[in-house]
Backbone as a chain_set.jsonl record, in Angstrom:
{"seq": "MQFIQQQFFGAYSPMLGKVLMDKNGHVYKELCNSKKVTHTILLSAQTLICKEMETVYWLPFLEAFPAHIREKIISMNTRNATEKKEFGKEKNRRLWVNFTINVINFKRGIMDPTTCSHFREFLGMYVQEVSARCTKNTQKRQIVNNKLIDIEKIQADLDFFIEVERYKEVAETVQMSARLGNYDPAEEQLLVQKGRCMYFCYIDSLLPPKVQINITHDCGGVTDGPYNGGRY", "coords": {"N": [[125.642, 121.476, 78.163], [128.429, 121.491, 77.959], [128.906, 124.195, 78.232], [128.186, 124.699, 80.9], [130.12, 123.149, 82.175], [132.525, 124.467, 81.425], [132.058, 126.957, 82.551], [132.06, 126.57, 85.329], [133.997, 124.66, 85.912], [136.068, 124.907, 84.177], [139.492, 125.385, 83.045], [140.268, 128.074, 83.056], [138.313, 129.326, 84.401], [136.807, 131.648, 86.645], [135.371, 130.545, 88.687], [136.463, 128.16, 89.329], [137.35, 125.767, 91.678], [135.855, 126.945, 93.646], [133.458, 125.771, 93.955], [131.228, 123.895, 95.974], [132.403, 121.074, 96.499], [134.012, 117.899, 96.92], [137.324, 118.12, 96.33], [139.031, 116.084, 95.759], [137.449, 114.108, 94.865], [135.937, 111.716, 92.589], [134.016, 112.674, 90.756], [134.454, 115.465, 90.675], [137.088, 115.59, 89.643], [136.629, 114.409, 87.174], [135.003, 116.297, 85.933], [136.744, 118.456, 85.762], [138.833, 117.565, 84.161], [137.9, 116.303, 81.857], [137.142, 116.614, 78.381], [134.662, 116.417, 77.286], [131.558, 116.162, 78.882], [129.126, 114.079, 80.481], [125.542, 113.805, 80.768], [124.899, 112.403, 83.075], [127.112, 112.752, 84.77], [126.938, 115.507, 85.338], [124.51, 115.595, 86.731], [125.22, 114.064, 88.929], [127.14, 115.724, 90.065], [125.528, 117.898, 90.747], [123.916, 116.719, 92.744], [125.858, 116.141, 94.724], [126.757, 118.723, 95.363], [124.416, 119.804, 96.344], [124.089, 118.299, 98.696], [126.342, 119.138, 100.113], [125.791, 121.876, 100.429], [123.541, 121.711, 102.033], [124.644, 120.661, 104.375], [126.663, 122.547, 105.06], [125.486, 125.118, 104.957], [122.575, 125.15, 105.083], [121.628, 123.701, 107.385], [122.908, 125.133, 109.571], [121.579, 127.549, 109.078], [118.906, 126.911, 109.713], [119.214, 126.424, 112.436], [119.479, 128.934, 113.428], [116.997, 129.938, 113.964], [114.192, 130.128, 116.267], [112.788, 127.182, 117.894], [110.029, 126.678, 117.272], [109.614, 128.15, 114.939], [111.492, 127.004, 113.312], [110.435, 124.436, 113.02], [108.162, 125.034, 111.526], [109.322, 125.885, 109.12], [110.605, 123.536, 108.258], [108.348, 121.887, 108.06], [106.933, 123.218, 106.047], [108.657, 122.924, 103.835], [108.646, 120.161, 103.608], [105.962, 119.716, 102.968], [105.807, 121.059, 100.496], [107.557, 119.483, 99.014], [106.156, 117.095, 99.002], [103.86, 117.865, 97.601], [104.981, 118.442, 95.109], [105.84, 115.901, 94.435], [103.401, 114.54, 94.232], [102.318, 116.01, 92.163], [104.053, 115.257, 90.134], [103.406, 112.541, 89.913], [100.749, 112.759, 89.041], [101.151, 114.047, 86.621], [102.576, 112.078, 85.189], [100.58, 110.147, 85.124], [98.661, 111.421, 83.51], [100.108, 111.572, 81.133], [100.332, 108.844, 80.466], [97.629, 108.252, 80.162], [96.981, 109.864, 77.941], [98.681, 108.687, 76.076], [97.592, 106.112, 75.927], [95.047, 106.713, 74.913], [95.779, 107.731, 72.412], [96.873, 105.428, 71.239], [94.614, 103.778, 71.143], [92.952, 105.287, 69.44], [94.538, 105.223, 67.162], [94.499, 102.475, 66.536], [91.753, 102.135, 66.007], [91.487, 103.798, 63.791], [93.225, 102.569, 61.931], [92.008, 100.109, 61.568], [89.786, 100.8, 60.213], [88.651, 100.57, 56.949], [88.68, 102.675, 54.978], [90.168, 104.787, 56.174], [92.535, 103.384, 56.635], [93.324, 102.828, 54.03], [93.941, 105.391, 53.073], [96.026, 106.023, 54.81], [97.911, 104.07, 54.157], [98.465, 104.873, 51.564], [99.632, 107.326, 52.116], [101.967, 106.464, 53.475], [103.212, 105.148, 51.364], [103.801, 107.286, 49.64], [105.58, 108.641, 51.266], [107.704, 106.811, 51.438], [108.531, 106.806, 48.762], [109.372, 109.447, 48.537], [111.539, 109.566, 50.341], [113.199, 107.617, 49.222], [113.81, 108.803, 46.804], [115.594, 110.743, 47.537], [117.751, 109.368, 48.376], [120.913, 107.785, 47.816], [122.214, 105.549, 48.522], [121.579, 102.307, 49.939], [121.857, 102.219, 52.685], [121.124, 104.742, 53.508], [118.429, 104.736, 53.533], [117.545, 104.104, 55.947], [116.428, 105.021, 59.166], [116.712, 106.553, 62.408], [114.431, 106.023, 64.858], [112.968, 106.723, 67.839], [115.218, 105.616, 69.152], [115.563, 103.306, 67.68], [116.545, 101.456, 64.832], [115.139, 101.966, 61.762], [113.982, 100.582, 58.806], [113.04, 102.194, 56.008], [111.798, 101.173, 53.751], [110.364, 99.075, 54.711], [108.166, 99.896, 56.121], [105.543, 99.902, 55.151], [105.0, 97.2, 55.091], [105.131, 96.82, 57.815], [102.782, 98.06, 58.626], [100.847, 96.39, 57.393], [101.415, 93.996, 58.751], [100.776, 94.716, 61.372], [98.001, 95.08, 61.154], [97.201, 92.481, 60.456], [97.913, 91.086, 62.761], [96.183, 92.26, 64.632], [93.718, 91.38, 63.653], [94.106, 88.657, 63.95], [94.246, 88.478, 66.729], [91.632, 89.159, 67.405], [90.175, 86.979, 66.361], [91.366, 84.926, 67.854], [90.593, 85.61, 70.46], [87.856, 85.242, 70.232], [87.689, 82.471, 69.755], [88.78, 81.564, 72.135], [86.876, 82.477, 73.979], [84.656, 80.981, 73.168], [85.552, 78.425, 73.835], [85.635, 78.65, 76.608], [82.951, 78.789, 77.146], [82.178, 76.274, 76.681], [82.035, 75.447, 74.072], [84.065, 74.293, 72.53], [85.998, 73.907, 69.617], [87.997, 71.94, 67.745], [88.695, 72.45, 65.097], [88.628, 75.211, 64.839], [90.754, 75.97, 66.435], [92.835, 74.807, 64.977], [92.684, 76.365, 62.728], [93.611, 78.792, 63.72], [96.256, 78.082, 64.252], [97.228, 77.589, 61.659], [96.901, 80.125, 60.574], [98.717, 81.566, 62.147], [101.117, 80.388, 61.304], [101.172, 81.147, 58.621], [101.444, 83.945, 58.859], [103.914, 84.021, 60.09], [105.697, 82.911, 58.137], [105.287, 84.73, 56.151], [106.053, 87.28, 57.072], [108.246, 87.102, 58.883], [109.96, 84.956, 58.383], [110.465, 84.909, 55.573], [110.374, 83.522, 52.249], [111.048, 85.113, 50.211], [113.415, 87.673, 49.494], [113.839, 90.601, 51.53], [114.617, 88.287, 54.213], [113.41, 88.847, 56.73], [110.631, 90.687, 56.771], [109.638, 92.855, 58.091], [110.071, 95.603, 60.447], [111.742, 94.555, 62.873], [113.935, 93.648, 65.561], [116.855, 91.492, 65.445], [116.927, 89.973, 67.714], [114.234, 89.874, 68.498], [113.236, 88.485, 66.333], [114.459, 86.034, 66.757], [113.228, 85.255, 69.144], [110.622, 84.919, 68.26], [110.998, 82.899, 66.475], [111.52, 80.734, 68.062], [109.025, 79.702, 69.323], [107.824, 78.709, 66.992], [109.53, 76.672, 66.09], [109.207, 75.086, 68.241], [106.753, 73.997, 67.862], [104.427, 75.389, 68.416], [103.047, 76.911, 66.65]], "CA": [[126.433, 120.789, 79.175], [129.803, 121.964, 77.856], [128.931, 125.564, 78.76], [128.184, 124.593, 82.362], [131.422, 122.636, 82.598], [133.533, 125.506, 81.27], [131.761, 128.081, 83.433], [132.34, 126.272, 86.727], [135.113, 123.733, 86.101], [137.08, 125.137, 83.157], [140.819, 125.73, 83.557], [140.389, 129.524, 83.201], [137.083, 129.834, 85.005], [136.986, 132.259, 87.968], [134.637, 129.75, 89.668], [137.173, 126.911, 89.56], [137.789, 125.589, 93.055], [134.93, 127.585, 94.577], [132.242, 124.962, 94.055], [131.192, 123.056, 97.176], [132.571, 119.665, 96.159], [135.273, 117.289, 97.328], [138.275, 118.322, 95.231], [139.701, 114.815, 95.468], [136.438, 113.156, 94.442], [135.955, 111.276, 91.187], [133.162, 113.533, 89.923], [135.126, 116.751, 90.494], [138.218, 115.389, 88.731], [136.076, 114.13, 85.848], [134.519, 117.555, 85.375], [137.874, 119.348, 85.494], [139.801, 117.014, 83.205], [137.283, 115.777, 80.636], [136.769, 117.58, 77.352], [133.214, 116.297, 77.132], [130.927, 115.589, 80.067], [127.829, 113.464, 80.23], [124.412, 114.26, 81.572], [124.963, 111.709, 84.364], [128.142, 113.394, 85.593], [126.412, 116.786, 85.806], [123.5, 115.322, 87.756], [125.944, 113.612, 90.12], [127.736, 116.924, 90.667], [124.433, 118.658, 91.36], [123.538, 116.02, 93.975], [126.922, 116.331, 95.706], [126.743, 120.122, 95.79], [123.208, 119.973, 97.161], [124.363, 117.732, 100.019], [127.303, 120.01, 100.777], [125.099, 123.109, 100.81], [122.662, 121.395, 103.159], [125.469, 120.486, 105.571], [127.455, 123.737, 105.396], [124.71, 126.352, 105.08], [121.144, 125.034, 105.403], [121.425, 123.305, 108.774], [123.17, 126.292, 110.448], [120.519, 128.533, 108.851], [117.756, 126.499, 110.51], [119.539, 126.539, 113.85], [119.411, 130.348, 113.821], [115.615, 130.253, 114.309], [113.607, 129.411, 117.414], [112.337, 125.836, 117.565], [108.704, 126.647, 116.647], [109.743, 128.651, 113.559], [112.265, 125.991, 112.588], [109.507, 123.372, 112.677], [107.305, 125.512, 110.439], [110.104, 125.876, 107.871], [110.771, 122.136, 107.857], [107.037, 121.387, 107.645], [106.599, 123.839, 104.763], [109.479, 122.297, 102.798], [108.167, 118.79, 103.444], [104.691, 119.788, 102.249], [106.088, 121.421, 99.101], [108.151, 118.313, 98.36], [105.076, 116.12, 98.8], [103.01, 118.38, 96.524], [105.699, 118.256, 93.851], [105.829, 114.472, 94.138], [102.055, 114.206, 93.779], [102.148, 116.616, 90.841], [104.776, 114.412, 89.188], [102.613, 111.329, 89.691], [99.582, 113.118, 88.232], [101.636, 114.329, 85.269], [102.847, 110.786, 84.556], [99.299, 109.493, 84.869], [98.053, 112.068, 82.342], [100.868, 111.167, 79.946], [99.944, 107.48, 80.131], [96.251, 108.296, 79.664], [97.031, 110.389, 76.571], [99.317, 107.673, 75.242], [96.612, 105.04, 75.725], [94.005, 107.232, 74.014], [96.354, 107.808, 71.065], [96.997, 104.065, 70.719], [93.262, 103.31, 70.823], [92.509, 105.999, 68.24], [95.317, 104.712, 66.033], [93.968, 101.159, 66.186], [90.444, 102.318, 65.391], [91.677, 104.36, 62.457], [93.862, 101.594, 61.051], [91.073, 99.023, 61.265], [88.759, 101.315, 59.299], [89.199, 100.37, 55.594], [88.931, 103.936, 54.271], [91.303, 105.458, 56.819], [93.724, 102.567, 56.402], [93.725, 103.015, 52.634], [94.604, 106.698, 52.974], [97.292, 105.963, 55.549], [98.833, 103.267, 53.355], [98.873, 105.743, 50.453], [100.563, 108.308, 52.702], [103.242, 105.782, 53.699], [103.815, 104.903, 50.063], [104.368, 108.553, 49.169], [106.736, 108.947, 52.106], [108.786, 105.919, 51.012], [109.01, 107.313, 47.469], [110.089, 110.706, 48.778], [112.828, 109.265, 50.958], [114.002, 106.871, 48.247], [114.278, 109.722, 45.769], [116.704, 111.535, 48.078], [118.835, 108.47, 48.789], [121.783, 107.216, 46.792], [122.674, 104.263, 49.041], [120.562, 101.61, 50.726], [122.0, 102.534, 54.101], [120.479, 106.017, 53.777], [116.995, 104.522, 53.643], [117.28, 103.736, 57.332], [116.337, 106.163, 60.056], [116.618, 106.269, 63.836], [113.157, 106.459, 65.428], [112.885, 106.25, 69.229], [116.409, 104.8, 69.421], [115.497, 102.066, 66.92], [116.883, 101.602, 63.421], [113.963, 101.651, 60.966], [114.146, 100.493, 57.356], [111.89, 102.903, 55.443], [111.127, 100.342, 52.755], [109.577, 98.038, 55.385], [107.106, 100.444, 56.973], [104.236, 99.464, 54.655], [104.833, 95.829, 55.592], [104.835, 96.965, 59.245], [101.351, 98.353, 58.73], [100.103, 95.167, 57.064], [101.622, 93.043, 59.83], [99.999, 95.194, 62.516], [96.586, 94.798, 60.895], [97.0, 91.033, 60.516], [97.989, 90.673, 64.164], [94.946, 92.693, 65.28], [92.668, 90.457, 63.234], [94.41, 87.368, 64.567], [93.874, 88.587, 68.14], [90.169, 89.124, 67.496], [89.738, 85.596, 66.154], [91.842, 84.126, 68.985], [89.743, 85.912, 71.613], [86.554, 84.609, 69.992], [87.867, 81.032, 69.955], [88.984, 81.361, 73.566], [85.595, 82.672, 74.644], [83.817, 79.818, 72.846], [86.036, 77.29, 74.622], [85.213, 78.86, 77.999], [81.508, 78.542, 77.222], [81.935, 74.861, 76.421], [81.827, 75.205, 72.636], [85.39, 74.115, 71.949], [86.022, 73.288, 68.293], [89.4, 71.746, 67.318], [88.909, 73.031, 63.77], [88.911, 76.635, 65.024], [92.127, 76.063, 66.932], [93.727, 74.493, 63.864], [92.667, 77.541, 61.858], [94.52, 79.762, 64.332], [97.619, 77.601, 64.047], [97.57, 77.828, 60.255], [97.019, 81.574, 60.397], [99.987, 81.968, 62.747], [102.197, 79.939, 60.434], [101.179, 82.002, 57.425], [102.012, 85.236, 59.245], [105.333, 83.821, 60.372], [106.444, 82.736, 56.89], [105.098, 85.904, 55.295], [106.691, 88.494, 57.569], [109.416, 86.904, 59.732], [110.861, 83.988, 57.747], [109.963, 84.917, 54.209], [111.198, 82.909, 51.21], [111.467, 86.211, 49.355], [114.285, 88.613, 50.201], [114.64, 90.121, 52.66], [113.986, 87.226, 55.002], [112.526, 89.526, 57.68], [109.948, 91.7, 55.969], [109.173, 93.955, 58.944], [111.092, 96.241, 61.273], [111.971, 94.011, 64.202], [115.343, 93.341, 65.78], [117.214, 90.08, 65.296], [116.547, 89.307, 68.958], [112.794, 89.588, 68.43], [113.05, 87.429, 65.355], [114.838, 84.78, 67.382], [112.202, 84.895, 70.116], [109.462, 84.454, 67.511], [111.354, 81.647, 65.817], [111.482, 79.669, 69.056], [107.722, 79.032, 69.416], [107.501, 77.951, 65.783], [110.305, 75.424, 66.1], [108.699, 74.264, 69.324], [105.51, 73.389, 67.466], [103.277, 76.109, 68.945], [102.338, 77.527, 65.535]], "C": [[127.877, 121.273, 79.157], [129.937, 123.373, 78.42], [129.001, 125.547, 80.283], [129.539, 124.125, 82.873], [132.486, 123.729, 82.541], [133.321, 126.667, 82.236], [132.184, 127.817, 84.874], [133.588, 125.418, 86.944], [136.213, 123.913, 85.061], [138.388, 125.623, 83.754], [140.969, 127.222, 83.814], [139.14, 130.146, 83.824], [137.36, 130.452, 86.366], [136.286, 131.474, 89.071], [135.358, 128.453, 90.021], [137.67, 126.849, 91.001], [136.857, 126.186, 94.086], [133.637, 126.794, 94.765], [132.342, 124.042, 95.258], [131.209, 121.58, 96.795], [133.911, 119.188, 96.688], [136.245, 117.35, 96.163], [139.029, 117.051, 94.865], [138.729, 113.744, 94.989], [136.486, 112.863, 92.954], [135.172, 112.239, 90.294], [133.845, 114.865, 89.642], [136.294, 116.63, 89.503], [137.735, 115.147, 87.301], [135.634, 115.419, 85.171], [135.664, 118.488, 85.007], [138.766, 118.868, 84.346], [139.199, 116.546, 81.889], [136.954, 116.9, 79.666], [135.267, 117.576, 77.105], [132.651, 115.611, 78.371], [129.563, 115.025, 79.695], [126.763, 114.059, 81.14], [124.455, 113.649, 82.97], [125.966, 112.363, 85.299], [127.629, 114.712, 86.152], [125.369, 116.59, 86.9], [124.162, 114.848, 89.054], [126.576, 114.794, 90.839], [126.676, 117.76, 91.369], [124.017, 118.043, 92.696], [124.575, 116.234, 95.071], [126.93, 117.751, 96.247], [125.548, 120.398, 96.692], [123.436, 119.444, 98.579], [125.324, 118.615, 100.802], [126.647, 121.297, 101.248], [124.177, 122.878, 102.007], [123.463, 121.303, 104.45], [126.116, 121.796, 106.019], [126.582, 124.951, 105.698], [123.289, 126.15, 105.617], [120.894, 124.678, 106.868], [121.773, 124.423, 109.76], [122.108, 127.385, 110.295], [119.288, 128.188, 109.688], [117.999, 126.687, 111.998], [119.453, 127.982, 114.34], [118.008, 130.76, 114.245], [115.198, 129.54, 115.587], [112.993, 128.081, 116.954], [111.008, 125.837, 116.831], [108.743, 127.144, 115.207], [110.49, 127.632, 112.706], [111.359, 124.84, 112.151], [108.582, 123.76, 111.538], [108.035, 125.477, 109.099], [110.269, 124.456, 107.352], [109.461, 121.563, 107.351], [106.646, 121.927, 106.274], [107.375, 123.185, 103.628], [109.029, 120.869, 102.533], [106.871, 118.756, 102.655], [104.903, 120.114, 100.779], [106.682, 120.246, 98.336], [107.094, 117.269, 98.059], [104.177, 116.552, 97.655], [103.68, 118.211, 95.169], [105.697, 116.792, 93.441], [104.473, 114.042, 93.611], [101.789, 114.787, 92.395], [102.853, 115.785, 89.778], [104.019, 113.138, 88.878], [101.425, 111.619, 88.786], [99.987, 113.407, 86.79], [101.92, 113.037, 84.515], [101.554, 110.05, 84.211], [98.631, 110.079, 83.632], [98.77, 111.684, 81.059], [100.481, 109.762, 79.502], [98.521, 107.424, 79.585], [96.235, 108.782, 78.218], [97.644, 109.378, 75.613], [98.337, 106.554, 74.911], [95.522, 105.47, 74.755], [94.518, 107.283, 72.581], [96.47, 106.424, 70.431], [95.632, 103.531, 70.297], [92.751, 103.972, 69.551], [93.241, 105.516, 66.995], [94.767, 103.365, 65.572], [92.618, 101.277, 65.488], [90.57, 102.844, 63.972], [92.233, 103.354, 61.474], [92.895, 100.488, 60.649], [89.894, 99.498, 60.424], [89.307, 101.255, 57.874], [89.543, 101.666, 54.878], [90.139, 104.654, 54.84], [92.595, 104.705, 56.564], [94.242, 102.74, 54.977], [94.459, 104.331, 52.447], [95.968, 106.681, 53.664], [98.337, 105.167, 54.771], [99.345, 104.092, 52.158], [99.875, 106.787, 50.931], [101.94, 107.681, 52.92], [103.967, 105.511, 52.389], [104.468, 106.151, 49.495], [105.608, 108.923, 49.969], [107.934, 108.095, 51.703], [109.38, 106.4, 49.692], [109.833, 108.581, 47.651], [111.47, 110.456, 49.365], [113.746, 108.553, 49.968], [114.567, 107.778, 47.17], [115.481, 110.539, 46.239], [117.927, 110.678, 48.376], [119.634, 107.973, 47.591], [122.32, 105.856, 47.221], [121.565, 103.635, 49.886], [120.634, 101.957, 52.207], [121.3, 103.84, 54.457], [118.959, 105.884, 53.878], [116.605, 104.024, 55.031], [117.328, 104.973, 58.211], [116.258, 105.694, 61.498], [115.318, 106.867, 64.362], [113.032, 105.852, 66.818], [113.987, 105.256, 69.555], [116.379, 103.443, 68.72], [115.791, 102.356, 65.449], [115.719, 101.094, 62.576], [114.321, 101.662, 59.485], [112.886, 101.073, 56.714], [111.108, 102.016, 54.477], [110.25, 99.257, 53.388], [108.353, 98.589, 56.117], [105.706, 100.086, 56.46], [103.949, 98.028, 55.077], [104.549, 95.842, 57.089], [103.345, 97.203, 59.458], [100.519, 97.106, 58.457], [100.209, 94.13, 58.182], [100.805, 93.432, 61.062], [98.516, 94.844, 62.349], [96.3, 93.303, 61.006], [97.025, 90.521, 61.956], [96.718, 91.062, 64.91], [93.791, 91.752, 64.917], [92.858, 89.081, 63.871], [93.985, 87.37, 66.042], [92.362, 88.519, 68.307], [89.643, 87.701, 67.345], [90.129, 84.727, 67.346], [90.972, 84.36, 70.219], [88.362, 85.264, 71.459], [86.622, 83.107, 70.242], [88.023, 80.723, 71.445], [87.674, 81.492, 74.342], [84.661, 81.484, 74.382], [84.224, 78.605, 73.666], [85.606, 77.422, 76.081], [83.728, 78.553, 78.189], [81.145, 77.092, 76.91], [81.702, 74.518, 74.974], [83.166, 75.041, 71.914], [85.301, 73.354, 70.627], [87.477, 73.141, 67.852], [89.692, 72.38, 65.965], [89.258, 74.518, 63.88], [90.338, 76.841, 65.534], [93.132, 75.786, 65.82], [93.803, 75.655, 62.881], [93.605, 78.616, 62.393], [95.971, 79.367, 64.119], [98.079, 77.871, 62.614], [97.762, 79.315, 59.976], [98.343, 82.074, 60.963], [101.169, 81.573, 61.89], [102.31, 80.811, 59.186], [101.808, 83.364, 57.722], [103.511, 85.122, 59.472], [106.145, 83.743, 59.084], [106.302, 83.942, 55.955], [105.951, 87.079, 55.75], [108.023, 88.261, 58.29], [110.424, 85.933, 59.126], [110.436, 83.805, 56.293], [110.934, 84.218, 53.252], [111.703, 83.953, 50.223], [112.369, 87.16, 50.13], [113.578, 89.966, 50.389], [113.878, 89.097, 53.488], [112.995, 87.796, 56.007], [111.919, 90.731, 56.973], [109.524, 92.926, 56.778], [110.315, 94.47, 59.805], [111.077, 95.675, 62.692], [113.449, 93.691, 64.328], [115.587, 91.849, 65.583], [116.84, 89.3, 66.554], [115.066, 88.949, 68.954], [112.511, 88.472, 67.436], [113.401, 86.066, 65.924], [113.813, 84.304, 68.386], [110.98, 84.331, 69.415], [109.742, 83.115, 66.85], [111.274, 80.456, 66.773], [110.149, 78.962, 69.155], [107.379, 78.217, 68.181], [108.233, 76.61, 65.791], [109.814, 74.488, 67.21], [107.333, 73.667, 69.023], [104.275, 74.123, 67.963], [102.488, 76.812, 67.86], [101.698, 76.439, 64.682]], "O": [[128.487, 121.447, 80.211], [130.959, 123.712, 79.016], [129.778, 126.288, 80.885], [130.047, 124.632, 83.873], [133.256, 123.903, 83.485], [134.283, 127.29, 82.686], [132.618, 128.735, 85.57], [134.175, 125.44, 88.026], [137.187, 123.16, 85.055], [138.402, 126.204, 84.838], [141.725, 127.612, 84.705], [138.951, 131.361, 83.77], [138.073, 129.855, 87.173], [136.555, 131.69, 90.253], [134.92, 127.723, 90.911], [138.33, 127.771, 91.48], [137.04, 125.964, 95.283], [132.823, 127.114, 95.631], [133.4, 123.477, 95.534], [130.171, 120.92, 96.77], [134.832, 119.982, 96.879], [136.029, 116.714, 95.131], [139.601, 116.956, 93.779], [139.128, 112.607, 94.734], [137.003, 113.652, 92.163], [135.621, 112.578, 89.199], [133.826, 115.348, 88.51], [136.459, 117.48, 88.627], [138.346, 115.616, 86.341], [135.862, 115.611, 83.977], [135.56, 119.237, 84.035], [139.377, 119.676, 83.648], [139.919, 116.407, 80.9], [136.543, 117.989, 80.067], [134.679, 118.601, 76.759], [133.193, 114.614, 78.848], [128.938, 115.447, 78.722], [127.056, 114.719, 82.137], [124.086, 114.306, 83.944], [125.699, 112.511, 86.492], [127.859, 115.012, 87.324], [125.347, 117.331, 87.883], [123.712, 115.193, 90.147], [126.556, 114.867, 92.068], [126.908, 118.271, 92.464], [123.79, 118.763, 93.668], [124.216, 116.481, 96.222], [127.091, 117.962, 97.45], [125.653, 121.129, 97.677], [123.021, 120.074, 99.552], [125.151, 118.821, 102.003], [126.921, 121.76, 102.355], [124.049, 123.735, 102.882], [123.034, 121.797, 105.492], [126.12, 122.119, 107.207], [126.898, 125.731, 106.596], [122.846, 126.886, 106.498], [120.044, 125.285, 107.519], [121.015, 124.653, 110.703], [121.774, 128.067, 111.263], [118.691, 129.07, 110.304], [117.09, 127.067, 112.737], [119.364, 128.221, 115.544], [117.837, 131.829, 114.83], [115.755, 128.505, 115.952], [112.717, 127.891, 115.77], [110.843, 125.09, 115.866], [108.014, 126.644, 114.351], [110.168, 127.423, 111.536], [111.497, 124.327, 111.041], [108.25, 122.934, 110.687], [107.464, 125.097, 108.077], [110.097, 124.196, 106.161], [109.434, 120.846, 106.351], [106.101, 121.201, 105.442], [106.809, 122.919, 102.568], [109.024, 120.411, 101.39], [106.68, 117.902, 101.79], [104.262, 119.523, 99.91], [106.363, 120.029, 97.167], [107.117, 116.632, 97.006], [103.771, 115.731, 96.833], [103.019, 117.872, 94.188], [105.571, 116.469, 92.26], [104.391, 113.27, 92.655], [101.132, 114.164, 91.561], [102.346, 115.617, 88.67], [103.982, 112.694, 87.731], [101.119, 110.844, 87.881], [99.267, 113.061, 85.853], [101.558, 112.904, 83.346], [101.44, 109.419, 83.16], [98.097, 109.344, 82.801], [98.138, 111.491, 80.021], [100.317, 109.508, 78.309], [98.23, 106.657, 78.668], [95.565, 108.196, 77.368], [97.189, 109.228, 74.479], [98.256, 106.102, 73.769], [95.116, 104.702, 73.883], [93.802, 106.928, 71.645], [96.203, 106.255, 69.242], [95.495, 102.913, 69.241], [92.184, 103.307, 68.684], [92.657, 105.409, 65.917], [94.59, 103.134, 64.376], [92.369, 100.597, 64.492], [89.863, 102.403, 63.066], [91.788, 103.278, 60.329], [92.951, 99.987, 59.526], [89.089, 98.684, 59.972], [90.354, 101.848, 57.612], [90.59, 101.755, 54.235], [91.026, 105.081, 54.101], [93.633, 105.314, 56.305], [95.45, 102.792, 54.748], [95.473, 104.392, 51.752], [96.937, 107.252, 53.164], [99.508, 105.544, 54.729], [100.519, 104.009, 51.796], [100.844, 107.094, 50.237], [102.96, 108.286, 52.592], [105.19, 105.63, 52.313], [105.562, 106.084, 48.934], [106.573, 109.455, 49.42], [109.056, 108.596, 51.633], [110.599, 106.401, 49.525], [110.862, 108.765, 47.0], [112.453, 111.062, 48.939], [114.936, 108.857, 49.891], [115.672, 107.554, 46.677], [116.293, 110.976, 45.423], [119.017, 111.204, 48.602], [119.096, 107.77, 46.502], [122.822, 105.094, 46.394], [120.731, 104.331, 50.466], [119.617, 101.988, 52.901], [120.916, 104.026, 55.612], [118.282, 106.833, 54.27], [115.479, 103.581, 55.254], [118.163, 105.857, 58.02], [115.8, 104.587, 61.781], [115.128, 108.082, 64.315], [112.994, 104.631, 66.972], [113.745, 104.204, 70.146], [117.094, 102.525, 69.123], [115.347, 103.363, 64.897], [115.353, 99.923, 62.665], [114.89, 102.628, 58.977], [111.797, 100.516, 56.857], [109.883, 102.109, 54.402], [109.483, 98.594, 52.69], [107.577, 97.815, 56.678], [104.774, 99.978, 57.256], [102.809, 97.675, 55.381], [103.819, 94.988, 57.591], [102.729, 96.624, 60.354], [99.591, 96.8, 59.206], [99.228, 93.468, 58.521], [100.213, 92.574, 61.715], [97.867, 94.374, 63.283], [95.286, 92.9, 61.576], [96.255, 89.634, 62.323], [96.222, 90.289, 65.73], [92.99, 91.378, 65.774], [91.894, 88.43, 64.275], [93.434, 86.387, 66.538], [91.866, 87.893, 69.244], [88.774, 87.268, 68.103], [89.342, 83.898, 67.803], [90.65, 83.417, 70.942], [87.775, 84.797, 72.435], [85.727, 82.534, 70.863], [87.469, 79.746, 71.949], [87.402, 80.709, 75.252], [83.955, 81.04, 75.288], [83.376, 77.848, 74.136], [85.253, 76.43, 76.719], [83.306, 78.113, 79.258], [79.97, 76.725, 76.876], [81.226, 73.426, 74.662], [83.37, 75.583, 70.827], [84.639, 72.322, 70.521], [88.134, 74.153, 67.606], [90.82, 72.803, 65.712], [90.076, 75.028, 63.114], [91.034, 77.766, 65.115], [94.163, 76.453, 65.731], [94.846, 75.903, 62.276], [94.31, 79.272, 61.627], [96.818, 80.215, 63.838], [99.199, 78.332, 62.394], [98.666, 79.712, 59.24], [99.015, 82.9, 60.346], [102.125, 82.337, 61.76], [103.408, 81.165, 58.756], [102.605, 83.873, 56.933], [104.279, 86.009, 59.097], [107.161, 84.424, 58.946], [107.129, 84.135, 55.063], [106.513, 87.797, 54.923], [108.861, 89.162, 58.303], [111.626, 86.083, 59.341], [110.097, 82.707, 55.853], [112.151, 84.304, 53.413], [112.662, 83.715, 49.49], [112.117, 87.427, 51.305], [112.823, 90.412, 49.526], [112.648, 89.051, 53.465], [111.876, 87.3, 56.131], [112.623, 91.679, 56.624], [109.096, 93.927, 56.204], [111.381, 93.86, 59.884], [110.47, 96.251, 63.595], [114.137, 93.487, 63.328], [114.651, 91.05, 65.559], [116.482, 88.124, 66.484], [114.687, 87.85, 69.358], [111.653, 87.62, 67.668], [112.744, 85.068, 65.628], [113.543, 83.107, 68.487], [110.364, 83.382, 69.9], [108.839, 82.294, 66.682], [111.0, 79.328, 66.364], [110.112, 77.734, 69.081], [106.734, 77.173, 68.276], [107.644, 75.56, 65.535], [109.979, 73.27, 67.134], [106.8, 72.91, 69.834], [103.181, 73.56, 67.945], [101.372, 77.268, 68.109], [101.046, 76.741, 63.682]]}, "num_chains": 1, "name": "protein.A"}
């Protein structure tokens, strides 16, 4: 991004002032005066230049052709834009399909006792490796997908995930029984007790740290609300 800025908007650039943009506009001034530019500013500049090129050059270019040829050019560009849009939709669909398949495979693997045992062992070795390199507790935290992750909690994350999956299976079974007219208050009470145990084990633990898993304080507050409201 800095290279692009210096090449077209730098103080000593031969291209300075030649770009099709409003020289009094906010984006142009930002690009000329800022030492660091953001991705958003560059995209805004690209959009403005594209509009200027369409007005100054593209429309006169089209007017140079007879009407029937001009219509073909416009139709061709419209078709290409539509094809690109459809390709983008299909690409997003494939990404979501692959993501869903990966999640399903992960769940199946984790719920298999043998695979889960190996994965838990792998996580334990990873925690030991990271801990051996760290000299401060703050260094045992990593940024993963824009989230701060405490390495020492990832094994508890795995255990919590498994417990939630099992809880969901039992809850779905109880719900199905109730729909079929076989409602049993004892089964519902069992779910309530299970939810409380999970809450006090992972989210409001008596043992330090209070939150045993990698969730934000906001999520912890949201989870604390239903408990205080008597839903657990």
